[in-house]
GUVEX-287777 format. One record per residue (C-alpha): residue number from 1; residue in one letter; x, y negated, z. Coordinates in steps of 0.05 Angstrom, whole numbers. Each point is the difference from the previous one (the first is absolute). Layout:
<node num="NUM" residu="a" u="X" v="Y" w="Z"/>
...
# end
This chain:
<node num="1" residu="m" u="1444" v="-1284" w="1508"/>
<node num="2" residu="g" u="-51" v="-45" w="-41"/>
<node num="3" residu="k" u="58" v="-5" w="-55"/>
<node num="4" residu="r" u="2" v="75" w="-2"/>
<node num="5" residu="r" u="-77" v="9" w="-8"/>
<node num="6" residu="f" u="4" v="-54" w="-58"/>
<node num="7" residu="w" u="55" v="35" w="-32"/>
<node num="8" residu="l" u="-33" v="70" w="10"/>
<node num="9" residu="g" u="-66" v="-27" w="-31"/>
<node num="10" residu="w" u="32" v="-23" w="-59"/>
<node num="11" residu="l" u="38" v="71" w="-11"/>
<node num="12" residu="m" u="-69" v="33" w="8"/>
<node num="13" residu="a" u="-34" v="-43" w="-55"/>
<node num="14" residu="i" u="59" v="7" w="-46"/>
<node num="15" residu="a" u="-3" v="74" w="14"/>
<node num="16" residu="v" u="-72" v="-6" w="-19"/>
<node num="17" residu="l" u="11" v="-41" w="-64"/>
<node num="18" residu="v" u="54" v="50" w="-21"/>
<node num="19" residu="s" u="-44" v="62" w="7"/>
<node num="20" residu="s" u="-51" v="-25" w="-36"/>
<node num="21" residu="l" u="38" v="-11" w="-55"/>
<node num="22" residu="v" u="32" v="69" w="-7"/>
<node num="23" residu="w" u="-38" v="37" w="-47"/>
<node num="24" residu="t" u="-14" v="70" w="20"/>
<node num="25" residu="p" u="-4" v="61" w="-51"/>
<node num="26" residu="q" u="-71" v="-5" w="17"/>
<node num="27" residu="a" u="-12" v="-74" w="-19"/>
<node num="28" residu="l" u="45" v="16" w="-71"/>
<node num="29" residu="a" u="-48" v="56" w="-13"/>
<node num="30" residu="f" u="-48" v="-40" w="-46"/>
<node num="31" residu="t" u="-61" v="46" w="-28"/>
<node num="32" residu="e" u="-4" v="8" w="-77"/>
<node num="33" residu="d" u="-56" v="-56" w="-7"/>
<node num="34" residu="q" u="45" v="-46" w="42"/>
<node num="35" residu="k" u="55" v="10" w="-47"/>
<node num="36" residu="v" u="-43" v="-15" w="-53"/>
<node num="37" residu="f" u="-22" v="-73" w="33"/>
<node num="38" residu="l" u="71" v="-9" w="25"/>
<node num="39" residu="q" u="29" v="1" w="-79"/>
<node num="40" residu="a" u="-64" v="-44" w="-21"/>
<node num="41" residu="w" u="22" v="-48" w="51"/>
<node num="42" residu="r" u="77" v="4" w="-14"/>
<node num="43" residu="i" u="-22" v="-12" w="-76"/>
<node num="44" residu="v" u="-26" v="-65" w="7"/>
<node num="45" residu="n" u="40" v="-18" w="59"/>
<node num="46" residu="q" u="63" v="-3" w="-48"/>
<node num="47" residu="s" u="-38" v="-17" w="-75"/>
<node num="48" residu="y" u="-63" v="-44" w="10"/>
<node num="49" residu="v" u="12" v="-69" w="-23"/>
<node num="50" residu="d" u="-23" v="-44" w="62"/>
<node num="51" residu="d" u="52" v="22" w="51"/>
<node num="52" residu="s" u="-51" v="-38" w="52"/>
<node num="53" residu="f" u="-47" v="61" w="-11"/>
<node num="54" residu="n" u="-56" v="-58" w="-8"/>
<node num="55" residu="g" u="21" v="-30" w="65"/>
<node num="56" residu="q" u="-3" v="64" w="41"/>
<node num="57" residu="n" u="54" v="42" w="46"/>
<node num="58" residu="w" u="9" v="55" w="-47"/>
<node num="59" residu="w" u="40" v="42" w="60"/>
<node num="60" residu="f" u="-61" v="-4" w="45"/>
<node num="61" residu="m" u="-43" v="27" w="-59"/>
<node num="62" residu="r" u="40" v="62" w="-2"/>
<node num="63" residu="q" u="-4" v="1" w="75"/>
<node num="64" residu="r" u="-69" v="-3" w="-4"/>
<node num="65" residu="y" u="-29" v="51" w="-35"/>
<node num="66" residu="l" u="55" v="52" w="26"/>
<node num="67" residu="q" u="-24" v="-9" w="66"/>
<node num="68" residu="h" u="-45" v="66" w="-12"/>
<node num="69" residu="p" u="13" v="60" w="-44"/>
<node num="70" residu="f" u="-58" v="4" w="-65"/>
<node num="71" residu="r" u="-46" v="48" w="0"/>
<node num="72" residu="d" u="14" v="16" w="-67"/>
<node num="73" residu="r" u="31" v="-27" w="-67"/>
<node num="74" residu="e" u="-61" v="-35" w="-19"/>
<node num="75" residu="d" u="5" v="-35" w="77"/>
<node num="76" residu="a" u="70" v="-27" w="-25"/>
<node num="77" residu="y" u="-26" v="-23" w="-67"/>
<node num="78" residu="e" u="-52" v="-37" w="39"/>
<node num="79" residu="a" u="56" v="-34" w="35"/>
<node num="80" residu="i" u="43" v="-11" w="-56"/>
<node num="81" residu="d" u="-59" v="-30" w="-41"/>
<node num="82" residu="e" u="-17" v="-52" w="73"/>
<node num="83" residu="m" u="78" v="-12" w="-5"/>
<node num="84" residu="l" u="4" v="-24" w="-70"/>
<node num="85" residu="a" u="-72" v="-37" w="4"/>
<node num="86" residu="s" u="35" v="-46" w="54"/>
<node num="87" residu="l" u="41" v="-26" w="-56"/>
<node num="88" residu="d" u="-58" v="-29" w="-36"/>
<node num="89" residu="d" u="31" v="25" w="-74"/>
<node num="90" residu="p" u="-49" v="37" w="-31"/>
<node num="91" residu="y" u="54" v="28" w="-48"/>
<node num="92" residu="t" u="41" v="31" w="61"/>
<node num="93" residu="r" u="-40" v="71" w="12"/>
<node num="94" residu="l" u="2" v="69" w="17"/>
<node num="95" residu="l" u="-13" v="49" w="-59"/>
<node num="96" residu="r" u="-22" v="64" w="25"/>
<node num="97" residu="p" u="31" v="61" w="-37"/>
<node num="98" residu="e" u="-56" v="2" w="-47"/>
<node num="99" residu="e" u="3" v="-70" w="-17"/>
<node num="100" residu="y" u="73" v="1" w="-2"/>
<node num="101" residu="r" u="-8" v="51" w="-52"/>
<node num="102" residu="s" u="-52" v="-34" w="-40"/>
<node num="103" residu="l" u="30" v="-69" w="-3"/>
<node num="104" residu="q" u="66" v="47" w="-28"/>
<node num="105" residu="v" u="-41" v="24" w="-53"/>
<node num="106" residu="s" u="-35" v="-60" w="-21"/>
<node num="107" residu="t" u="73" v="-34" w="-13"/>
<node num="108" residu="s" u="12" v="64" w="-41"/>
<node num="109" residu="g" u="-56" v="-12" w="-47"/>
<node num="110" residu="e" u="-62" v="48" w="15"/>
<node num="111" residu="l" u="-50" v="6" w="49"/>
<node num="112" residu="t" u="-74" v="19" w="14"/>
<node num="113" residu="g" u="-49" v="-42" w="25"/>
<node num="114" residu="i" u="-42" v="-62" w="-28"/>
<node num="115" residu="g" u="42" v="-39" w="-36"/>
<node num="116" residu="v" u="9" v="-62" w="29"/>
<node num="117" residu="q" u="61" v="-47" w="26"/>
<node num="118" residu="i" u="-21" v="-38" w="68"/>
<node num="119" residu="n" u="36" v="-52" w="48"/>
<node num="120" residu="l" u="-21" v="-41" w="58"/>
<node num="121" residu="e" u="-17" v="-67" w="-16"/>
<node num="122" residu="p" u="55" v="-44" w="36"/>
<node num="123" residu="q" u="-43" v="-52" w="37"/>
<node num="124" residu="t" u="-65" v="43" w="17"/>
<node num="125" residu="l" u="34" v="69" w="-2"/>
<node num="126" residu="q" u="-54" v="29" w="-38"/>
<node num="127" residu="l" u="14" v="58" w="-40"/>
<node num="128" residu="q" u="-1" v="-16" w="-74"/>
<node num="129" residu="v" u="-5" v="33" w="-65"/>
<node num="130" residu="i" u="61" v="-26" w="-37"/>
<node num="131" residu="s" u="-16" v="33" w="-63"/>
<node num="132" residu="p" u="-32" v="68" w="-26"/>
<node num="133" residu="i" u="42" v="42" w="-32"/>
<node num="134" residu="a" u="-16" v="10" w="-79"/>
<node num="135" residu="g" u="-40" v="58" w="-12"/>
<node num="136" residu="s" u="-7" v="9" w="72"/>
<node num="137" residu="p" u="-71" v="25" w="40"/>
<node num="138" residu="a" u="3" v="-66" w="31"/>
<node num="139" residu="e" u="1" v="-41" w="-67"/>
<node num="140" residu="r" u="-54" v="50" w="-31"/>
<node num="141" residu="a" u="-42" v="-9" w="67"/>
<node num="142" residu="g" u="5" v="-86" w="-18"/>
<node num="143" residu="i" u="52" v="-14" w="60"/>
<node num="144" residu="r" u="22" v="-70" w="-15"/>
<node num="145" residu="a" u="71" v="-33" w="24"/>
<node num="146" residu="g" u="-15" v="-44" w="56"/>
<node num="147" residu="d" u="-59" v="51" w="34"/>
<node num="148" residu="r" u="4" v="-1" w="74"/>
<node num="149" residu="i" u="-10" v="80" w="16"/>
<node num="150" residu="l" u="-44" v="-18" w="77"/>
<node num="151" residu="e" u="-12" v="78" w="9"/>
<node num="152" residu="i" u="32" v="71" w="-26"/>
<node num="153" residu="d" u="-57" v="52" w="19"/>
<node num="154" residu="g" u="-23" v="-44" w="50"/>
<node num="155" residu="v" u="58" v="-11" w="27"/>
<node num="156" residu="s" u="14" v="-82" w="11"/>
<node num="157" residu="t" u="69" v="-15" w="-24"/>
<node num="158" residu="q" u="10" v="-52" w="42"/>
<node num="159" residu="n" u="49" v="34" w="46"/>
<node num="160" residu="l" u="32" v="46" w="-52"/>
<node num="161" residu="s" u="70" v="-5" w="-19"/>
<node num="162" residu="l" u="9" v="-3" w="-75"/>
<node num="163" residu="d" u="25" v="61" w="0"/>
<node num="164" residu="e" u="-57" v="31" w="41"/>
<node num="165" residu="a" u="-50" v="-30" w="-56"/>
<node num="166" residu="a" u="44" v="36" w="-60"/>
<node num="167" residu="m" u="-6" v="70" w="42"/>
<node num="168" residu="k" u="-70" v="-12" w="1"/>
<node num="169" residu="m" u="-17" v="-6" w="-73"/>
<node num="170" residu="r" u="53" v="50" w="-20"/>
<node num="171" residu="g" u="-24" v="66" w="2"/>
<node num="172" residu="k" u="-16" v="61" w="-39"/>
<node num="173" residu="i" u="-21" v="4" w="-82"/>
<node num="174" residu="g" u="-68" v="-2" w="-1"/>
<node num="175" residu="t" u="-25" v="-21" w="73"/>
<node num="176" residu="r" u="-25" v="-64" w="18"/>
<node num="177" residu="v" u="7" v="-67" w="35"/>
<node num="178" residu="v" u="-53" v="-54" w="11"/>
<node num="179" residu="l" u="28" v="-70" w="7"/>
<node num="180" residu="t" u="-35" v="-70" w="20"/>
<node num="181" residu="l" u="23" v="-55" w="-34"/>
<node num="182" residu="d" u="-11" v="-79" w="-5"/>
<node num="183" residu="h" u="26" v="-48" w="-51"/>
<node num="184" residu="e" u="13" v="-76" w="12"/>
<node num="185" residu="e" u="-45" v="-26" w="-49"/>
<node num="186" residu="e" u="-61" v="53" w="16"/>
<node num="187" residu="t" u="-41" v="-7" w="69"/>
<node num="188" residu="e" u="-20" v="68" w="0"/>
<node num="189" residu="e" u="37" v="64" w="14"/>
<node num="190" residu="k" u="-5" v="57" w="-31"/>
<node num="191" residu="t" u="21" v="74" w="10"/>
<node num="192" residu="v" u="31" v="46" w="-57"/>
<node num="193" residu="e" u="11" v="77" w="-4"/>
<node num="194" residu="i" u="63" v="21" w="-37"/>
<node num="195" residu="v" u="18" v="67" w="-22"/>
<node num="196" residu="r" u="84" v="17" w="16"/>
<node num="197" residu="d" u="39" v="23" w="-55"/>
<node num="198" residu="r" u="71" v="3" w="-22"/>
<node num="199" residu="i" u="40" v="-69" w="-9"/>
<node num="200" residu="i" u="46" v="-12" w="-44"/>
<node num="201" residu="l" u="50" v="-55" w="17"/>
<node num="202" residu="k" u="25" v="-26" w="-67"/>
<node num="203" residu="a" u="44" v="-56" w="21"/>
<node num="204" residu="v" u="2" v="-29" w="-80"/>
<node num="205" residu="s" u="-51" v="-8" w="-54"/>
<node num="206" residu="a" u="28" v="-32" w="-62"/>
<node num="207" residu="n" u="-28" v="-24" w="-67"/>
<node num="208" residu="l" u="23" v="-49" w="-56"/>
<node num="209" residu="d" u="-48" v="-56" w="-17"/>
<node num="210" residu="t" u="8" v="-20" w="-69"/>
<node num="211" residu="t" u="-66" v="-39" w="-5"/>
<node num="212" residu="g" u="41" v="-73" w="1"/>
<node num="213" residu="t" u="51" v="-32" w="-39"/>
<node num="214" residu="i" u="55" v="43" w="38"/>
<node num="215" residu="p" u="1" v="71" w="23"/>
<node num="216" residu="i" u="3" v="-6" w="77"/>
<node num="217" residu="g" u="10" v="67" w="45"/>
<node num="218" residu="y" u="-52" v="0" w="58"/>
<node num="219" residu="l" u="26" v="44" w="59"/>
<node num="220" residu="r" u="-43" v="10" w="60"/>
<node num="221" residu="l" u="26" v="23" w="64"/>
<node num="222" residu="s" u="-47" v="27" w="58"/>
<node num="223" residu="q" u="50" v="17" w="53"/>
<node num="224" residu="f" u="73" v="6" w="15"/>
<node num="225" residu="s" u="11" v="78" w="5"/>
<node num="226" residu="a" u="61" v="39" w="-1"/>
<node num="227" residu="n" u="-4" v="11" w="-71"/>
<node num="228" residu="a" u="-23" v="-75" w="-27"/>
<node num="229" residu="t" u="64" v="-25" w="-18"/>
<node num="230" residu="q" u="19" v="53" w="-49"/>
<node num="231" residu="e" u="-75" v="1" w="-20"/>
<node num="232" residu="l" u="-3" v="-77" w="-15"/>
<node num="233" residu="a" u="80" v="8" w="-32"/>
<node num="234" residu="r" u="-31" v="41" w="-51"/>
<node num="235" residu="a" u="-58" v="-35" w="-14"/>
<node num="236" residu="i" u="40" v="-59" w="-12"/>
<node num="237" residu="a" u="43" v="31" w="-49"/>
<node num="238" residu="a" u="-51" v="34" w="-39"/>
<node num="239" residu="l" u="-42" v="-67" w="-6"/>
<node num="240" residu="g" u="68" v="-35" w="-27"/>
<node num="241" residu="d" u="15" v="54" w="-49"/>
<node num="242" residu="r" u="-72" v="-17" w="-29"/>
<node num="243" residu="g" u="13" v="-67" w="-6"/>
<node num="244" residu="a" u="-19" v="-38" w="56"/>
<node num="245" residu="k" u="13" v="-70" w="6"/>
<node num="246" residu="g" u="-12" v="-16" w="74"/>
<node num="247" residu="y" u="-25" v="34" w="52"/>
<node num="248" residu="i" u="-67" v="-10" w="56"/>
<node num="249" residu="l" u="14" v="37" w="67"/>
<node num="250" residu="d" u="-60" v="14" w="37"/>
<node num="251" residu="l" u="7" v="-1" w="76"/>
<node num="252" residu="r" u="-77" v="-14" w="16"/>
<node num="253" residu="n" u="-19" v="39" w="57"/>
<node num="254" residu="n" u="60" v="37" w="12"/>
<node num="255" residu="p" u="9" v="3" w="76"/>
<node num="256" residu="g" u="76" v="14" w="-4"/>
<node num="257" residu="g" u="33" v="74" w="22"/>
<node num="258" residu="l" u="72" v="11" w="-1"/>
<node num="259" residu="l" u="47" v="-55" w="11"/>
<node num="260" residu="q" u="54" v="40" w="-42"/>
<node num="261" residu="a" u="-49" v="-6" w="-59"/>
<node num="262" residu="g" u="-19" v="-73" w="7"/>
<node num="263" residu="v" u="81" v="-2" w="-1"/>
<node num="264" residu="g" u="11" v="40" w="-57"/>
<node num="265" residu="i" u="-53" v="-28" w="-50"/>
<node num="266" residu="a" u="29" v="-70" w="20"/>
<node num="267" residu="r" u="71" v="22" w="-32"/>
<node num="268" residu="l" u="-35" v="23" w="-65"/>
<node num="269" residu="w" u="-20" v="-69" w="-21"/>
<node num="270" residu="l" u="61" v="-39" w="49"/>
<node num="271" residu="n" u="82" v="-6" w="-15"/>
<node num="272" residu="d" u="39" v="-15" w="62"/>
<node num="273" residu="v" u="-44" v="-42" w="43"/>
<node num="274" residu="p" u="-31" v="11" w="70"/>
<node num="275" residu="i" u="-68" v="38" w="2"/>
<node num="276" residu="v" u="-20" v="-7" w="71"/>
<node num="277" residu="y" u="34" v="-21" w="67"/>
<node num="278" residu="t" u="-21" v="40" w="61"/>
<node num="279" residu="v" u="8" v="-25" w="67"/>
<node num="280" residu="n" u="7" v="41" w="66"/>
<node num="281" residu="r" u="-14" v="-1" w="71"/>
<node num="282" residu="q" u="67" v="-38" w="11"/>
<node num="283" residu="g" u="-10" v="-56" w="-58"/>
<node num="284" residu="m" u="41" v="33" w="-45"/>
<node num="285" residu="l" u="-7" v="-2" w="-68"/>
<node num="286" residu="g" u="10" v="53" w="-48"/>
<node num="287" residu="s" u="-13" v="9" w="-69"/>
<node num="288" residu="f" u="-22" v="43" w="-69"/>
<node num="289" residu="d" u="39" v="-36" w="-61"/>
<node num="290" residu="a" u="-12" v="19" w="-76"/>
<node num="291" residu="d" u="54" v="34" w="-37"/>
<node num="292" residu="r" u="10" v="-9" w="-75"/>
<node num="293" residu="g" u="-51" v="54" w="-5"/>
<node num="294" residu="a" u="-60" v="-47" w="-39"/>
<node num="295" residu="i" u="-27" v="46" w="-60"/>
<node num="296" residu="t" u="-33" v="-62" w="-33"/>
<node num="297" residu="d" u="8" v="-76" w="-1"/>
<node num="298" residu="s" u="-69" v="-13" w="-41"/>
<node num="299" residu="p" u="-50" v="-47" w="35"/>
<node num="300" residu="l" u="-32" v="22" w="60"/>
<node num="301" residu="v" u="-75" v="-22" w="29"/>
<node num="302" residu="v" u="-18" v="39" w="66"/>
<node num="303" residu="l" u="-75" v="-4" w="28"/>
<node num="304" residu="v" u="-11" v="-1" w="73"/>
<node num="305" residu="n" u="-57" v="-14" w="41"/>
<node num="306" residu="q" u="-15" v="12" w="69"/>
<node num="307" residu="g" u="3" v="73" w="8"/>
<node num="308" residu="s" u="67" v="-3" w="-23"/>
<node num="309" residu="a" u="43" v="16" w="64"/>
<node num="310" residu="s" u="59" v="24" w="32"/>
<node num="311" residu="a" u="52" v="28" w="-58"/>
<node num="312" residu="s" u="-38" v="-33" w="-47"/>
<node num="313" residu="e" u="11" v="-69" w="28"/>
<node num="314" residu="i" u="73" v="19" w="6"/>
<node num="315" residu="l" u="-3" v="13" w="-73"/>
<node num="316" residu="a" u="-40" v="-66" w="-22"/>
<node num="317" residu="g" u="51" v="-35" w="44"/>
<node num="318" residu="a" u="59" v="24" w="-27"/>
<node num="319" residu="l" u="-19" v="-15" w="-69"/>
<node num="320" residu="q" u="-35" v="-67" w="14"/>
<node num="321" residu="d" u="60" v="-27" w="41"/>
<node num="322" residu="n" u="50" v="18" w="-49"/>
<node num="323" residu="h" u="-38" v="-28" w="-60"/>
<node num="324" residu="r" u="-6" v="62" w="-37"/>
<node num="325" residu="a" u="-74" v="0" w="-8"/>
<node num="326" residu="k" u="-63" v="-49" w="17"/>
<node num="327" residu="l" u="-58" v="31" w="45"/>
<node num="328" residu="l" u="-67" v="-12" w="-15"/>
<node num="329" residu="g" u="-61" v="15" w="42"/>
<node num="330" residu="e" u="-17" v="-12" w="65"/>
<node num="331" residu="t" u="45" v="-3" w="72"/>
<node num="332" residu="t" u="20" v="70" w="21"/>
<node num="333" residu="f" u="-23" v="37" w="66"/>
<node num="334" residu="g" u="64" v="-22" w="42"/>
<node num="335" residu="k" u="35" v="55" w="35"/>
<node num="336" residu="g" u="63" v="-17" w="7"/>
<node num="337" residu="l" u="27" v="53" w="51"/>
<node num="338" residu="i" u="31" v="68" w="-14"/>
<node num="339" residu="q" u="-5" v="64" w="28"/>
<node num="340" residu="s" u="43" v="60" w="14"/>
<node num="341" residu="l" u="-25" v="70" w="10"/>
<node num="342" residu="f" u="32" v="43" w="55"/>
<node num="343" residu="e" u="-30" v="78" w="13"/>
<node num="344" residu="l" u="-3" v="23" w="69"/>
<node num="345" residu="p" u="16" v="66" w="24"/>
<node num="346" residu="d" u="-66" v="36" w="-10"/>
<node num="347" residu="d" u="-5" v="-23" w="-67"/>
<node num="348" residu="s" u="-39" v="-64" w="7"/>
<node num="349" residu="g" u="30" v="-63" w="-19"/>
<node num="350" residu="l" u="5" v="-81" w="19"/>
<node num="351" residu="a" u="-10" v="-56" w="-48"/>
<node num="352" residu="v" u="36" v="-52" w="32"/>
<node num="353" residu="t" u="14" v="-78" w="-21"/>
<node num="354" residu="v" u="66" v="-8" w="-2"/>
<node num="355" residu="a" u="18" v="-57" w="-44"/>
<node num="356" residu="k" u="-41" v="-62" w="-27"/>
<node num="357" residu="y" u="18" v="-20" w="-78"/>
<node num="358" residu="e" u="20" v="-65" w="-31"/>
<node num="359" residu="t" u="-6" v="-15" w="-74"/>
<node num="360" residu="p" u="62" v="-16" w="-35"/>
<node num="361" residu="s" u="-11" v="-75" w="10"/>
<node num="362" residu="h" u="-9" v="13" w="83"/>
<node num="363" residu="h" u="-75" v="-5" w="-3"/>
<node num="364" residu="d" u="-34" v="45" w="63"/>
<node num="365" residu="i" u="-71" v="10" w="-37"/>
<node num="366" residu="n" u="-23" v="48" w="62"/>
<node num="367" residu="k" u="-85" v="-23" w="7"/>
<node num="368" residu="l" u="17" v="-49" w="-54"/>
<node num="369" residu="g" u="11" v="37" w="-67"/>
<node num="370" residu="i" u="38" v="-27" w="-65"/>
<node num="371" residu="t" u="-35" v="-57" w="-37"/>
<node num="372" residu="p" u="4" v="14" w="-80"/>
<node num="373" residu="d" u="23" v="-42" w="-45"/>
<node num="374" residu="q" u="-70" v="-4" w="-34"/>
<node num="375" residu="i" u="-60" v="2" w="36"/>
<node num="376" residu="v" u="-60" v="43" w="-27"/>
<node num="377" residu="a" u="-60" v="17" w="31"/>
<node num="378" residu="q" u="-22" v="67" w="-25"/>
<node num="379" residu="e" u="-75" v="26" w="20"/>
<node num="380" residu="p" u="-4" v="77" w="17"/>
<node num="381" residu="i" u="3" v="50" w="-61"/>
<node num="382" residu="s" u="0" v="70" w="-10"/>
<node num="383" residu="l" u="60" v="34" w="-14"/>
<node num="384" residu="q" u="-19" v="15" w="-72"/>
<node num="385" residu="e" u="-11" v="-75" w="-1"/>
<node num="386" residu="i" u="80" v="-16" w="15"/>
<node num="387" residu="g" u="38" v="-23" w="-62"/>
<node num="388" residu="g" u="-62" v="-20" w="-39"/>
<node num="389" residu="d" u="-41" v="-65" w="-20"/>
<node num="390" residu="r" u="-23" v="-7" w="85"/>
<node num="391" residu="d" u="66" v="8" w="22"/>
<node num="392" residu="l" u="13" v="-74" w="-1"/>
<node num="393" residu="q" u="69" v="8" w="32"/>
<node num="394" residu="y" u="26" v="46" w="-48"/>
<node num="395" residu="q" u="-27" v="-42" w="-55"/>
<node num="396" residu="a" u="37" v="-61" w="37"/>
<node num="397" residu="a" u="58" v="44" w="-7"/>
<node num="398" residu="i" u="3" v="16" w="-69"/>
<node num="399" residu="e" u="-14" v="-78" w="-18"/>
<node num="400" residu="l" u="65" v="-12" w="47"/>
<node num="401" residu="l" u="43" v="47" w="-47"/>
<node num="402" residu="e" u="-37" v="-15" w="-60"/>
<node num="403" residu="a" u="23" v="-68" w="7"/>
<node num="404" residu="k" u="73" v="19" w="21"/>
<node num="405" residu="s" u="-6" v="-55" w="57"/>
<node num="406" residu="i" u="37" v="48" w="46"/>
<node num="407" residu="l" u="74" v="28" w="-17"/>
<node num="408" residu="a" u="34" v="52" w="38"/>
<node num="409" residu="n" u="58" v="-23" w="35"/>
<node num="410" residu="v" u="45" v="75" w="7"/>
<node num="411" residu="t" u="64" v="-21" w="22"/>
# end
């Protein structure tokens, strides 16, 4: 009799277990808000670079947020924000529909706002100005590279994501935004009121410097947008037609952009060599390589500083490791992570860190940056002074090219 009770108890326990695992139609009927959350969870589950998810059980994370229906879409967004914050990765983030559209517009080359490029300082995660855009309201208001943005219209930036901060500074032409700033070299905060305007994101500016012993083509790349490769190719060719014997490629305060643009621009200078290696969550190496498409073999100096980040570092690392160019300036920002954009069902988006990258010599530069071949410090100068006498890095690059101390090594 005791044995029968034992087996009956086990059968009842198994029946309860099985019934708890059977998904009824009601259990499968997720709300639209839950479906958005679930899609975000799946994307991270399948793609995120760290398969430990910052030491968390990612399945339990899913179950935790699905225990109760979301009240509305914003409730679902907040749950996604909280879930992604647990990864401790500021680059993996939710883009609400308006933020997602704005990001797509900014990489296509035009937006409205104040015209400032921003990033999170790696150690403190403070919102920091990489560079004001030439001719923008921010540049006219005296915003400088290295300024820390403490408040936007009285709202602290301490808990804002990059996209939230960008959205607060963008807006209709003619409207105003007030920024509270501080700078490392100054003791007092300052408040600046800026009127928003249309910002044309011209990726490339170029000119031929004929003041020295040889004509030198100067190319300034402000961002890696969708049209940057074509713009730069045309500029290189035009300067070559005008007699350029060497080139300066200025990546200072360039925060990056599209990986494809970084690879495409590297191919303008390199032949048959690796450009960058990518390492995914399984530790598998992928690579992007140059074909035989280099459009010049003239000597090249690349200018970099602590504002040169992401795709700028991919390009600089490829040119340095393949001995195609000399890097001159200051150590770069140190962002060695690659994000992919994913669209969610309601036109919002997800930026997810899917891999890290290594330079052709397998250097991991995340939080370390790339050290130039020649260190040249530079005091802050205005955009109008770039390429002039006060631009010590530019003048040092001219000396390098004129001394013919570097040789192109295109194979």
